[in-house]
A tleap script that builds the chain and sets N, CA, C and O, in Angstrom:
source leaprc.protein.ff14SB
mol = sequence {
  NMET ALA ILE THR THR THR TYR ALA TYR ASP
  SER LEU GLY ARG LEU THR SER LYS SER GLU
  GLY GLY VAL GLY GLY GLY GLY ASN THR THR
  THR TYR THR TYR ASP GLY VAL ASN ASN LEU
  THR SER LEU LYS ASP ALA LEU ASN ASN THR
  THR THR TRP SER TYR ASP ALA LEU ASP ARG
  VAL THR ILE GLU THR ASN ALA LEU SER LYS
  SER ARG SER ILE VAL TYR ASP ALA MET ASP
  ASN VAL THR ARG LYS THR ASP ARG ASN GLY
  ARG VAL THR GLN TYR ASP TYR ASP GLN LEU
  ASN ARG LEU THR ALA GLU LYS TRP MET SER
  GLY THR THR HIE THR PRO SER LEU VAL VAL
  ALA THR THR GLN GLU GLY GLY SER VAL ASP
  GLU CVAL
}
set mol.1.N position { -81.516 33.688 -87.193 }
set mol.1.CA position { -80.706 34.684 -86.544 }
set mol.1.C position { -79.272 34.186 -86.398 }
set mol.1.O position { -79.029 33.043 -86.011 }
set mol.2.N position { -78.360 35.043 -86.704 }
set mol.2.CA position { -76.947 34.697 -86.597 }
set mol.2.C position { -76.394 35.146 -85.249 }
set mol.2.O position { -76.768 36.194 -84.721 }
set mol.3.N position { -75.521 34.351 -84.722 }
set mol.3.CA position { -74.791 34.720 -83.514 }
set mol.3.C position { -73.348 34.954 -83.941 }
set mol.3.O position { -72.735 34.104 -84.588 }
set mol.4.N position { -72.819 36.101 -83.578 }
set mol.4.CA position { -71.480 36.483 -83.996 }
set mol.4.C position { -70.507 36.399 -82.829 }
set mol.4.O position { -70.818 36.809 -81.710 }
set mol.5.N position { -69.333 35.865 -83.107 }
set mol.5.CA position { -68.253 35.863 -82.129 }
set mol.5.C position { -67.175 36.804 -82.637 }
set mol.5.O position { -66.718 36.686 -83.774 }
set mol.6.N position { -66.771 37.741 -81.785 }
set mol.6.CA position { -65.768 38.734 -82.152 }
set mol.6.C position { -64.543 38.554 -81.269 }
set mol.6.O position { -64.655 38.378 -80.055 }
set mol.7.N position { -63.376 38.601 -81.891 }
set mol.7.CA position { -62.112 38.443 -81.182 }
set mol.7.C position { -61.330 39.744 -81.261 }
set mol.7.O position { -61.323 40.401 -82.302 }
set mol.8.N position { -60.666 40.124 -80.163 }
set mol.8.CA position { -59.806 41.310 -80.154 }
set mol.8.C position { -58.409 40.890 -79.709 }
set mol.8.O position { -58.244 40.020 -78.854 }
set mol.9.N position { -57.413 41.530 -80.310 }
set mol.9.CA position { -56.016 41.208 -80.035 }
set mol.9.C position { -55.253 42.476 -79.700 }
set mol.9.O position { -55.619 43.561 -80.150 }
set mol.10.N position { -54.193 42.345 -78.909 }
set mol.10.CA position { -53.350 43.504 -78.619 }
set mol.10.C position { -52.275 43.643 -79.701 }
set mol.10.O position { -52.253 42.878 -80.666 }
set mol.11.N position { -51.395 44.615 -79.533 }
set mol.11.CA position { -50.374 44.889 -80.546 }
set mol.11.C position { -49.353 43.758 -80.688 }
set mol.11.O position { -48.602 43.719 -81.662 }
set mol.12.N position { -49.324 42.840 -79.721 }
set mol.12.CA position { -48.420 41.691 -79.792 }
set mol.12.C position { -49.104 40.446 -80.349 }
set mol.12.O position { -48.509 39.369 -80.397 }
set mol.13.N position { -50.360 40.605 -80.769 }
set mol.13.CA position { -51.096 39.496 -81.348 }
set mol.13.C position { -51.714 38.548 -80.342 }
set mol.13.O position { -52.127 37.445 -80.699 }
set mol.14.N position { -51.783 38.969 -79.079 }
set mol.14.CA position { -52.371 38.125 -78.039 }
set mol.14.C position { -53.872 38.386 -77.954 }
set mol.14.O position { -54.321 39.529 -78.028 }
set mol.15.N position { -54.627 37.325 -77.800 }
set mol.15.CA position { -56.074 37.445 -77.635 }
set mol.15.C position { -56.369 38.201 -76.348 }
set mol.15.O position { -55.915 37.797 -75.277 }
set mol.16.N position { -57.127 39.298 -76.436 }
set mol.16.CA position { -57.470 40.078 -75.243 }
set mol.16.C position { -58.945 39.976 -74.888 }
set mol.16.O position { -59.320 40.174 -73.732 }
set mol.17.N position { -59.789 39.667 -75.876 }
set mol.17.CA position { -61.202 39.462 -75.557 }
set mol.17.C position { -61.881 38.625 -76.630 }
set mol.17.O position { -61.489 38.610 -77.797 }
set mol.18.N position { -62.911 37.935 -76.179 }
set mol.18.CA position { -63.753 37.131 -77.059 }
set mol.18.C position { -65.183 37.458 -76.674 }
set mol.18.O position { -65.601 37.212 -75.543 }
set mol.19.N position { -65.936 38.014 -77.621 }
set mol.19.CA position { -67.327 38.396 -77.362 }
set mol.19.C position { -68.241 37.564 -78.238 }
set mol.19.O position { -68.083 37.505 -79.457 }
set mol.20.N position { -69.195 36.925 -77.593 }
set mol.20.CA position { -70.173 36.116 -78.303 }
set mol.20.C position { -71.509 36.824 -78.213 }
set mol.20.O position { -72.092 36.945 -77.135 }
set mol.21.N position { -71.987 37.291 -79.354 }
set mol.21.CA position { -73.252 38.017 -79.396 }
set mol.21.C position { -74.419 37.090 -79.173 }
set mol.21.O position { -74.451 35.969 -79.681 }
set mol.22.N position { -75.374 37.566 -78.412 }
set mol.22.CA position { -76.562 36.778 -78.140 }
set mol.22.C position { -77.772 37.356 -78.843 }
set mol.22.O position { -77.686 38.418 -79.460 }
set mol.23.N position { -78.881 36.678 -78.757 }
set mol.23.CA position { -80.128 37.137 -79.349 }
set mol.23.C position { -80.558 38.418 -78.655 }
set mol.23.O position { -80.517 38.497 -77.427 }
set mol.24.N position { -80.971 39.421 -79.420 }
set mol.24.CA position { -81.434 40.681 -78.849 }
set mol.24.C position { -80.309 41.571 -78.360 }
set mol.24.O position { -80.549 42.492 -77.580 }
set mol.25.N position { -79.098 41.319 -78.797 }
set mol.25.CA position { -77.978 42.185 -78.438 }
set mol.25.C position { -77.231 41.769 -77.191 }
set mol.25.O position { -76.131 42.263 -76.944 }
set mol.26.N position { -77.799 40.867 -76.393 }
set mol.26.CA position { -77.085 40.404 -75.203 }
set mol.26.C position { -75.935 39.513 -75.613 }
set mol.26.O position { -76.004 38.841 -76.642 }
set mol.27.N position { -74.904 39.500 -74.839 }
set mol.27.CA position { -73.771 38.665 -75.203 }
set mol.27.C position { -72.878 38.371 -74.028 }
set mol.27.O position { -73.096 38.838 -72.910 }
set mol.28.N position { -71.880 37.594 -74.312 }
set mol.28.CA position { -70.921 37.175 -73.301 }
set mol.28.C position { -69.528 37.576 -73.746 }
set mol.28.O position { -69.141 37.328 -74.887 }
set mol.29.N position { -68.772 38.197 -72.849 }
set mol.29.CA position { -67.405 38.589 -73.166 }
set mol.29.C position { -66.447 37.976 -72.160 }
set mol.29.O position { -66.672 38.025 -70.950 }
set mol.30.N position { -65.383 37.403 -72.680 }
set mol.30.CA position { -64.291 36.886 -71.872 }
set mol.30.C position { -63.069 37.730 -72.179 }
set mol.30.O position { -62.752 37.970 -73.344 }
set mol.31.N position { -62.372 38.188 -71.126 }
set mol.31.CA position { -61.173 39.001 -71.339 }
set mol.31.C position { -59.947 38.272 -70.798 }
set mol.31.O position { -60.034 37.487 -69.853 }
set mol.32.N position { -58.812 38.549 -71.417 }
set mol.32.CA position { -57.557 37.885 -71.105 }
set mol.32.C position { -56.477 38.932 -70.867 }
set mol.32.O position { -56.417 39.932 -71.583 }
set mol.33.N position { -55.615 38.710 -69.857 }
set mol.33.CA position { -54.459 39.586 -69.644 }
set mol.33.C position { -53.201 38.729 -69.546 }
set mol.33.O position { -53.252 37.543 -69.219 }
set mol.34.N position { -52.072 39.370 -69.840 }
set mol.34.CA position { -50.797 38.667 -69.941 }
set mol.34.C position { -49.716 39.432 -69.199 }
set mol.34.O position { -49.848 40.630 -68.949 }
set mol.35.N position { -48.647 38.731 -68.850 }
set mol.35.CA position { -47.493 39.404 -68.265 }
set mol.35.C position { -46.526 39.810 -69.376 }
set mol.35.O position { -46.820 39.632 -70.558 }
set mol.36.N position { -45.386 40.349 -68.995 }
set mol.36.CA position { -44.430 40.860 -69.962 }
set mol.36.C position { -43.770 39.820 -70.845 }
set mol.36.O position { -43.147 40.166 -71.848 }
set mol.37.N position { -43.898 38.545 -70.487 }
set mol.37.CA position { -43.313 37.490 -71.315 }
set mol.37.C position { -44.390 36.592 -71.928 }
set mol.37.O position { -44.144 35.428 -72.244 }
set mol.38.N position { -45.590 37.161 -72.087 }
set mol.38.CA position { -46.714 36.531 -72.799 }
set mol.38.C position { -47.395 35.382 -72.071 }
set mol.38.O position { -48.125 34.614 -72.698 }
set mol.39.N position { -47.179 35.240 -70.775 }
set mol.39.CA position { -47.919 34.238 -70.014 }
set mol.39.C position { -49.308 34.774 -69.708 }
set mol.39.O position { -49.458 35.928 -69.308 }
set mol.40.N position { -50.316 33.945 -69.894 }
set mol.40.CA position { -51.675 34.317 -69.516 }
set mol.40.C position { -51.726 34.462 -68.000 }
set mol.40.O position { -51.419 33.513 -67.278 }
set mol.41.N position { -52.112 35.642 -67.508 }
set mol.41.CA position { -52.146 35.868 -66.059 }
set mol.41.C position { -53.557 35.934 -65.501 }
set mol.41.O position { -53.763 35.671 -64.316 }
set mol.42.N position { -54.543 36.283 -66.342 }
set mol.42.CA position { -55.918 36.275 -65.848 }
set mol.42.C position { -56.902 36.103 -66.990 }
set mol.42.O position { -56.645 36.470 -68.136 }
set mol.43.N position { -58.030 35.534 -66.631 }
set mol.43.CA position { -59.148 35.339 -67.540 }
set mol.43.C position { -60.397 35.716 -66.767 }
set mol.43.O position { -60.662 35.174 -65.694 }
set mol.44.N position { -61.163 36.650 -67.318 }
set mol.44.CA position { -62.427 37.042 -66.691 }
set mol.44.C position { -63.544 36.640 -67.638 }
set mol.44.O position { -63.566 37.059 -68.796 }
set mol.45.N position { -64.480 35.821 -67.142 }
set mol.45.CA position { -65.563 35.353 -67.999 }
set mol.45.C position { -66.743 36.314 -67.972 }
set mol.45.O position { -66.703 37.347 -67.303 }
set mol.46.N position { -67.784 35.964 -68.701 }
set mol.46.CA position { -68.952 36.828 -68.842 }
set mol.46.C position { -69.683 37.065 -67.526 }
set mol.46.O position { -70.431 38.035 -67.407 }
set mol.47.N position { -69.484 36.211 -66.550 }
set mol.47.CA position { -70.136 36.360 -65.246 }
set mol.47.C position { -69.232 37.072 -64.240 }
set mol.47.O position { -69.516 37.081 -63.042 }
set mol.48.N position { -68.148 37.666 -64.729 }
set mol.48.CA position { -67.154 38.365 -63.903 }
set mol.48.C position { -66.363 37.438 -62.988 }
set mol.48.O position { -65.791 37.888 -61.995 }
set mol.49.N position { -66.327 36.157 -63.308 }
set mol.49.CA position { -65.489 35.214 -62.576 }
set mol.49.C position { -64.077 35.322 -63.134 }
set mol.49.O position { -63.872 35.222 -64.343 }
set mol.50.N position { -63.112 35.525 -62.259 }
set mol.50.CA position { -61.731 35.679 -62.707 }
set mol.50.C position { -60.874 34.517 -62.218 }
set mol.50.O position { -60.916 34.141 -61.046 }
set mol.51.N position { -60.104 33.964 -63.135 }
set mol.51.CA position { -59.096 32.958 -62.819 }
set mol.51.C position { -57.742 33.594 -63.079 }
set mol.51.O position { -57.544 34.246 -64.104 }
set mol.52.N position { -56.800 33.402 -62.143 }
set mol.52.CA position { -55.461 33.977 -62.315 }
set mol.52.C position { -54.409 32.875 -62.267 }
set mol.52.O position { -54.616 31.818 -61.671 }
set mol.53.N position { -53.279 33.148 -62.909 }
set mol.53.CA position { -52.161 32.221 -62.943 }
set mol.53.C position { -50.891 32.933 -62.527 }
set mol.53.O position { -50.679 34.098 -62.866 }
set mol.54.N position { -50.042 32.222 -61.783 }
set mol.54.CA position { -48.706 32.705 -61.419 }
set mol.54.C position { -47.690 31.739 -62.010 }
set mol.54.O position { -47.962 30.551 -62.187 }
set mol.55.N position { -46.512 32.277 -62.310 }
set mol.55.CA position { -45.476 31.502 -62.986 }
set mol.55.C position { -44.157 31.616 -62.240 }
set mol.55.O position { -43.921 32.582 -61.514 }
set mol.56.N position { -43.303 30.622 -62.428 }
set mol.56.CA position { -41.960 30.704 -61.865 }
set mol.56.C position { -41.027 31.370 -62.877 }
set mol.56.O position { -41.469 31.808 -63.939 }
set mol.57.N position { -39.748 31.445 -62.548 }
set mol.57.CA position { -38.770 32.120 -63.411 }
set mol.57.C position { -38.599 31.424 -64.757 }
set mol.57.O position { -38.066 32.017 -65.695 }
set mol.58.N position { -39.046 30.167 -64.862 }
set mol.58.CA position { -38.959 29.424 -66.120 }
set mol.58.C position { -40.289 29.416 -66.869 }
set mol.58.O position { -40.485 28.618 -67.786 }
set mol.59.N position { -41.207 30.311 -66.474 }
set mol.59.CA position { -42.518 30.468 -67.123 }
set mol.59.C position { -43.403 29.227 -67.020 }
set mol.59.O position { -44.206 28.960 -67.913 }
set mol.60.N position { -43.259 28.477 -65.942 }
set mol.60.CA position { -44.119 27.326 -65.693 }
set mol.60.C position { -45.205 27.750 -64.716 }
set mol.60.O position { -44.928 28.448 -63.740 }
set mol.61.N position { -46.436 27.332 -64.974 }
set mol.61.CA position { -47.534 27.655 -64.062 }
set mol.61.C position { -47.234 27.037 -62.703 }
set mol.61.O position { -46.948 25.844 -62.602 }
set mol.62.N position { -47.301 27.862 -61.657 }
set mol.62.CA position { -47.086 27.363 -60.297 }
set mol.62.C position { -48.343 27.459 -59.443 }
set mol.62.O position { -48.542 26.650 -58.536 }
set mol.63.N position { -49.191 28.444 -59.726 }
set mol.63.CA position { -50.432 28.612 -58.965 }
set mol.63.C position { -51.543 29.044 -59.910 }
set mol.63.O position { -51.358 29.921 -60.754 }
set mol.64.N position { -52.693 28.413 -59.754 }
set mol.64.CA position { -53.905 28.835 -60.454 }
set mol.64.C position { -54.960 29.099 -59.389 }
set mol.64.O position { -55.226 28.237 -58.552 }
set mol.65.N position { -55.559 30.278 -59.416 }
set mol.65.CA position { -56.566 30.657 -58.426 }
set mol.65.C position { -57.863 30.973 -59.142 }
set mol.65.O position { -57.878 31.741 -60.104 }
set mol.66.N position { -58.967 30.374 -58.669 }
set mol.66.CA position { -60.251 30.604 -59.320 }
set mol.66.C position { -61.006 31.761 -58.672 }
set mol.66.O position { -60.504 32.407 -57.752 }
set mol.67.N position { -62.208 32.011 -59.157 }
set mol.67.CA position { -63.019 33.139 -58.694 }
set mol.67.C position { -63.405 33.031 -57.222 }
set mol.67.O position { -63.744 34.037 -56.599 }
set mol.68.N position { -63.359 31.842 -56.666 }
set mol.68.CA position { -63.692 31.639 -55.254 }
set mol.68.C position { -62.452 31.728 -54.366 }
set mol.68.O position { -62.494 31.371 -53.189 }
set mol.69.N position { -61.350 32.209 -54.941 }
set mol.69.CA position { -60.055 32.321 -54.249 }
set mol.69.C position { -59.512 30.971 -53.810 }
set mol.69.O position { -58.739 30.890 -52.856 }
set mol.70.N position { -59.907 29.923 -54.494 }
set mol.70.CA position { -59.370 28.582 -54.247 }
set mol.70.C position { -58.216 28.360 -55.215 }
set mol.70.O position { -58.360 28.550 -56.423 }
set mol.71.N position { -57.077 27.960 -54.678 }
set mol.71.CA position { -55.882 27.791 -55.504 }
set mol.71.C position { -55.478 26.336 -55.619 }
set mol.71.O position { -55.776 25.508 -54.758 }
set mol.72.N position { -54.793 26.056 -56.705 }
set mol.72.CA position { -54.087 24.789 -56.844 }
set mol.72.C position { -52.670 25.132 -57.261 }
set mol.72.O position { -52.435 26.126 -57.949 }
set mol.73.N position { -51.726 24.300 -56.838 }
set mol.73.CA position { -50.324 24.620 -57.097 }
set mol.73.C position { -49.602 23.433 -57.718 }
set mol.73.O position { -50.017 22.281 -57.594 }
set mol.74.N position { -48.499 23.764 -58.393 }
set mol.74.CA position { -47.677 22.764 -59.063 }
set mol.74.C position { -46.218 23.061 -58.732 }
set mol.74.O position { -45.787 24.214 -58.768 }
set mol.75.N position { -45.459 22.008 -58.409 }
set mol.75.CA position { -44.025 22.131 -58.142 }
set mol.75.C position { -43.292 21.276 -59.174 }
set mol.75.O position { -43.727 20.175 -59.510 }
set mol.76.N position { -42.183 21.800 -59.666 }
set mol.76.CA position { -41.393 21.122 -60.694 }
set mol.76.C position { -39.988 20.833 -60.176 }
set mol.76.O position { -39.512 21.483 -59.245 }
set mol.77.N position { -39.332 19.851 -60.791 }
set mol.77.CA position { -37.917 19.634 -60.502 }
set mol.77.C position { -37.078 20.331 -61.576 }
set mol.77.O position { -37.620 20.989 -62.463 }
set mol.78.N position { -35.766 20.183 -61.491 }
set mol.78.CA position { -34.862 20.866 -62.424 }
set mol.78.C position { -35.010 20.374 -63.858 }
set mol.78.O position { -34.551 21.038 -64.788 }
set mol.79.N position { -35.648 19.214 -64.053 }
set mol.79.CA position { -35.836 18.660 -65.393 }
set mol.79.C position { -37.233 18.955 -65.945 }
set mol.79.O position { -37.648 18.345 -66.931 }
set mol.80.N position { -37.961 19.884 -65.319 }
set mol.80.CA position { -39.322 20.273 -65.711 }
set mol.80.C position { -40.375 19.205 -65.441 }
set mol.80.O position { -41.493 19.302 -65.948 }
set mol.81.N position { -40.042 18.202 -64.660 }
set mol.81.CA position { -41.035 17.206 -64.275 }
set mol.81.C position { -41.908 17.773 -63.170 }
set mol.81.O position { -41.408 18.416 -62.247 }
set mol.82.N position { -43.207 17.537 -63.259 }
set mol.82.CA position { -44.107 17.907 -62.165 }
set mol.82.C position { -43.853 16.926 -61.027 }
set mol.82.O position { -44.021 15.719 -61.200 }
set mol.83.N position { -43.450 17.432 -59.873 }
set mol.83.CA position { -43.144 16.559 -58.739 }
set mol.83.C position { -44.225 16.569 -57.668 }
set mol.83.O position { -44.305 15.657 -56.846 }
set mol.84.N position { -45.051 17.601 -57.682 }
set mol.84.CA position { -46.076 17.722 -56.641 }
set mol.84.C position { -47.190 18.632 -57.135 }
set mol.84.O position { -46.941 19.686 -57.720 }
set mol.85.N position { -48.415 18.205 -56.888 }
set mol.85.CA position { -49.585 19.038 -57.162 }
set mol.85.C position { -50.435 19.091 -55.902 }
set mol.85.O position { -50.615 18.086 -55.214 }
set mol.86.N position { -50.946 20.257 -55.616 }
set mol.86.CA position { -51.898 20.419 -54.520 }
set mol.86.C position { -53.172 20.961 -55.131 }
set mol.86.O position { -53.153 22.010 -55.775 }
set mol.87.N position { -54.294 20.252 -54.937 }
set mol.87.CA position { -55.546 20.701 -55.549 }
set mol.87.C position { -56.226 21.759 -54.692 }
set mol.87.O position { -55.720 22.129 -53.632 }
set mol.88.N position { -57.363 22.241 -55.151 }
set mol.88.CA position { -58.067 23.336 -54.476 }
set mol.88.C position { -58.601 22.954 -53.103 }
set mol.88.O position { -58.985 23.823 -52.320 }
set mol.89.N position { -58.627 21.653 -52.807 }
set mol.89.CA position { -59.069 21.189 -51.492 }
set mol.89.C position { -57.899 20.818 -50.593 }
set mol.89.O position { -58.096 20.251 -49.518 }
set mol.90.N position { -56.683 21.134 -51.023 }
set mol.90.CA position { -55.504 20.862 -50.218 }
set mol.90.C position { -54.954 19.454 -50.339 }
set mol.90.O position { -54.010 19.098 -49.634 }
set mol.91.N position { -55.529 18.644 -51.223 }
set mol.91.CA position { -55.032 17.279 -51.409 }
set mol.91.C position { -53.756 17.316 -52.245 }
set mol.91.O position { -53.659 18.049 -53.229 }
set mol.92.N position { -52.791 16.514 -51.834 }
set mol.92.CA position { -51.468 16.526 -52.462 }
set mol.92.C position { -51.242 15.230 -53.232 }
set mol.92.O position { -51.542 14.138 -52.750 }
set mol.93.N position { -50.709 15.379 -54.435 }
set mol.93.CA position { -50.256 14.237 -55.224 }
set mol.93.C position { -48.777 14.449 -55.505 }
set mol.93.O position { -48.369 15.522 -55.952 }
set mol.94.N position { -47.983 13.430 -55.244 }
set mol.94.CA position { -46.537 13.506 -55.479 }
set mol.94.C position { -46.185 12.576 -56.631 }
set mol.94.O position { -46.744 11.486 -56.752 }
set mol.95.N position { -45.255 13.011 -57.478 }
set mol.95.CA position { -44.825 12.238 -58.633 }
set mol.95.C position { -43.330 11.970 -58.527 }
set mol.95.O position { -42.548 12.879 -58.246 }
set mol.96.N position { -42.934 10.715 -58.755 }
set mol.96.CA position { -41.529 10.328 -58.725 }
set mol.96.C position { -41.098 9.903 -60.126 }
set mol.96.O position { -41.892 9.376 -60.904 }
set mol.97.N position { -39.828 10.142 -60.427 }
set mol.97.CA position { -39.281 9.847 -61.752 }
set mol.97.C position { -37.971 9.100 -61.611 }
set mol.97.O position { -37.280 9.222 -60.600 }
set mol.98.N position { -37.632 8.323 -62.637 }
set mol.98.CA position { -36.322 7.676 -62.649 }
set mol.98.C position { -35.299 8.620 -63.285 }
set mol.98.O position { -35.619 9.764 -63.607 }
set mol.99.N position { -34.068 8.132 -63.462 }
set mol.99.CA position { -33.003 8.980 -63.990 }
set mol.99.C position { -33.213 9.364 -65.451 }
set mol.99.O position { -32.542 10.264 -65.957 }
set mol.100.N position { -34.143 8.686 -66.138 }
set mol.100.CA position { -34.456 9.021 -67.530 }
set mol.100.C position { -35.712 9.887 -67.617 }
set mol.100.O position { -36.285 10.055 -68.694 }
set mol.101.N position { -36.130 10.431 -66.486 }
set mol.101.CA position { -37.303 11.311 -66.393 }
set mol.101.C position { -38.612 10.620 -66.766 }
set mol.101.O position { -39.546 11.258 -67.252 }
set mol.102.N position { -38.667 9.319 -66.535 }
set mol.102.CA position { -39.912 8.584 -66.750 }
set mol.102.C position { -40.664 8.535 -65.430 }
set mol.102.O position { -40.074 8.294 -64.376 }
set mol.103.N position { -41.948 8.761 -65.492 }
set mol.103.CA position { -42.773 8.693 -64.291 }
set mol.103.C position { -42.714 7.281 -63.729 }
set mol.103.O position { -42.980 6.310 -64.437 }
set mol.104.N position { -42.367 7.175 -62.456 }
set mol.104.CA position { -42.278 5.861 -61.820 }
set mol.104.C position { -43.330 5.655 -60.738 }
set mol.104.O position { -43.689 4.518 -60.432 }
set mol.105.N position { -43.824 6.737 -60.161 }
set mol.105.CA position { -44.829 6.591 -59.107 }
set mol.105.C position { -45.671 7.849 -59.002 }
set mol.105.O position { -45.188 8.966 -59.184 }
set mol.106.N position { -46.925 7.636 -58.707 }
set mol.106.CA position { -47.855 8.722 -58.394 }
set mol.106.C position { -48.413 8.400 -57.021 }
set mol.106.O position { -49.047 7.361 -56.835 }
set mol.107.N position { -48.185 9.273 -56.066 }
set mol.107.CA position { -48.596 9.010 -54.685 }
set mol.107.C position { -49.637 10.033 -54.267 }
set mol.107.O position { -49.402 11.240 -54.323 }
set mol.108.N position { -50.772 9.539 -53.854 }
set mol.108.CA position { -51.818 10.413 -53.334 }
set mol.108.C position { -51.605 10.489 -51.839 }
set mol.108.O position { -51.650 9.467 -51.155 }
set mol.109.N position { -51.377 11.661 -51.329 }
set mol.109.CA position { -51.083 11.835 -49.920 }
set mol.109.C position { -52.382 12.048 -49.143 }
set mol.109.O position { -53.369 12.548 -49.682 }
set mol.110.N position { -52.363 11.659 -47.869 }
set mol.110.CA position { -53.553 11.853 -47.044 }
set mol.110.C position { -53.162 12.484 -45.721 }
set mol.110.O position { -52.118 12.168 -45.151 }
set mol.111.N position { -53.997 13.365 -45.250 }
set mol.111.CA position { -53.758 13.989 -43.958 }
set mol.111.C position { -52.538 14.888 -43.961 }
set mol.111.O position { -52.029 15.264 -45.017 }
set mol.112.N position { -52.081 15.224 -42.784 }
set mol.112.CA position { -50.937 16.121 -42.667 }
set mol.112.C position { -49.612 15.375 -42.643 }
set mol.112.O position { -48.555 15.992 -42.766 }
set mol.113.N position { -49.654 14.037 -42.486 }
set mol.113.CA position { -48.411 13.271 -42.438 }
set mol.113.C position { -47.882 12.951 -43.828 }
set mol.113.O position { -46.733 12.533 -43.970 }
set mol.114.N position { -48.689 13.137 -44.835 }
set mol.114.CA position { -48.320 12.859 -46.221 }
set mol.114.C position { -47.815 11.440 -46.415 }
set mol.114.O position { -46.825 11.204 -47.109 }
set mol.115.N position { -48.509 10.503 -45.794 }
set mol.115.CA position { -48.222 9.098 -46.002 }
set mol.115.C position { -48.871 8.672 -47.308 }
set mol.115.O position { -50.056 8.934 -47.516 }
set mol.116.N position { -48.121 8.018 -48.196 }
set mol.116.CA position { -48.732 7.628 -49.466 }
set mol.116.C position { -49.949 6.743 -49.237 }
set mol.116.O position { -49.880 5.754 -48.508 }
set mol.117.N position { -51.057 7.102 -49.860 }
set mol.117.CA position { -52.250 6.275 -49.768 }
set mol.117.C position { -52.416 5.431 -51.016 }
set mol.117.O position { -53.224 4.503 -51.040 }
set mol.118.N position { -51.647 5.753 -52.067 }
set mol.118.CA position { -51.718 4.970 -53.293 }
set mol.118.C position { -50.424 5.153 -54.056 }
set mol.118.O position { -49.970 6.279 -54.263 }
set mol.119.N position { -49.836 4.060 -54.469 }
set mol.119.CA position { -48.714 4.110 -55.404 }
set mol.119.C position { -49.213 3.449 -56.665 }
set mol.119.O position { -49.562 2.268 -56.653 }
set mol.120.N position { -49.254 4.198 -57.762 }
set mol.120.CA position { -49.817 3.661 -58.994 }
set mol.120.C position { -48.888 2.628 -59.600 }
set mol.120.O position { -49.324 1.514 -59.890 }
set mol.121.N position { -47.615 2.964 -59.802 }
set mol.121.CA position { -46.680 2.002 -60.375 }
set mol.121.C position { -45.264 2.514 -60.239 }
set mol.121.O position { -45.018 3.720 -60.219 }
set mol.122.N position { -44.345 1.584 -60.147 }
set mol.122.CA position { -42.932 1.927 -60.275 }
set mol.122.C position { -42.358 1.009 -61.341 }
set mol.122.O position { -42.848 -0.103 -61.536 }
set mol.123.N position { -41.332 1.465 -62.025 }
set mol.123.CA position { -40.776 0.667 -63.112 }
set mol.123.C position { -39.317 0.353 -62.860 }
set mol.123.O position { -38.611 1.080 -62.160 }
set mol.124.N position { -38.882 -0.757 -63.454 }
set mol.124.CA position { -37.475 -1.127 -63.411 }
set mol.124.C position { -36.742 -0.348 -64.491 }
set mol.124.O position { -37.371 0.344 -65.291 }
set mol.125.N position { -35.443 -0.452 -64.520 }
set mol.125.CA position { -34.620 0.248 -65.507 }
set mol.125.C position { -35.082 -0.059 -66.933 }
set mol.125.O position { -35.084 0.833 -67.781 }
set mol.126.N position { -35.467 -1.290 -67.205 }
set mol.126.CA position { -35.899 -1.672 -68.550 }
set mol.126.C position { -37.303 -1.246 -68.891 }
set mol.126.O position { -37.741 -1.440 -70.025 }
set mol.127.N position { -38.026 -0.670 -67.946 }
set mol.127.CA position { -39.359 -0.166 -68.219 }
set mol.127.C position { -40.481 -1.104 -67.831 }
set mol.127.O position { -41.648 -0.731 -67.953 }
set mol.128.N position { -40.172 -2.325 -67.361 }
set mol.128.CA position { -41.239 -3.228 -66.962 }
set mol.128.C position { -41.753 -2.838 -65.581 }
set mol.128.O position { -41.023 -2.266 -64.772 }
set mol.129.N position { -43.013 -3.154 -65.325 }
set mol.129.CA position { -43.615 -2.785 -64.045 }
set mol.129.C position { -43.014 -3.645 -62.944 }
set mol.129.O position { -43.024 -4.873 -63.025 }
set mol.130.N position { -42.497 -2.994 -61.924 }
set mol.130.CA position { -41.850 -3.668 -60.805 }
set mol.130.C position { -42.822 -3.862 -59.650 }
set mol.130.O position { -42.826 -4.909 -59.002 }
set mol.131.N position { -43.657 -2.836 -59.392 }
set mol.131.CA position { -44.585 -2.917 -58.267 }
set mol.131.C position { -45.779 -2.028 -58.564 }
set mol.131.O position { -45.658 -0.988 -59.212 }
set mol.132.N position { -46.932 -2.458 -58.077 }
set mol.132.CA position { -48.151 -1.666 -58.244 }
set mol.132.C position { -48.814 -1.527 -56.899 }
set mol.132.O position { -49.865 -0.896 -56.791 }
savepdb mol mol.pdb
quit
């Protein structure tokens, strides 16, 4: 028995659905929607679970929300570096960069005071590890 996967596209060539045929005619369909500038804004899977995405003015993902209404967020600096992520459980990770946009530190924050609980590494101007 063959299982067929069918893809559908809109007039702009964007994937709008993917259907995977199952044995006996049952199947799974995933649907996709987009905003006016082609950013993926939602995905609904075969179980009706929907994930949504929000974007900033520069088309960077800022919020992703899953079917349980749990969100994670991303903050960027003017150089497109990710400076902060908040996961679905509210845990915050902060990222620091040098003047050449190289990652210098990743800080896992704890509690409401956002005191760094871990600094992965910082680098000197020449790129050697200065502190861990």
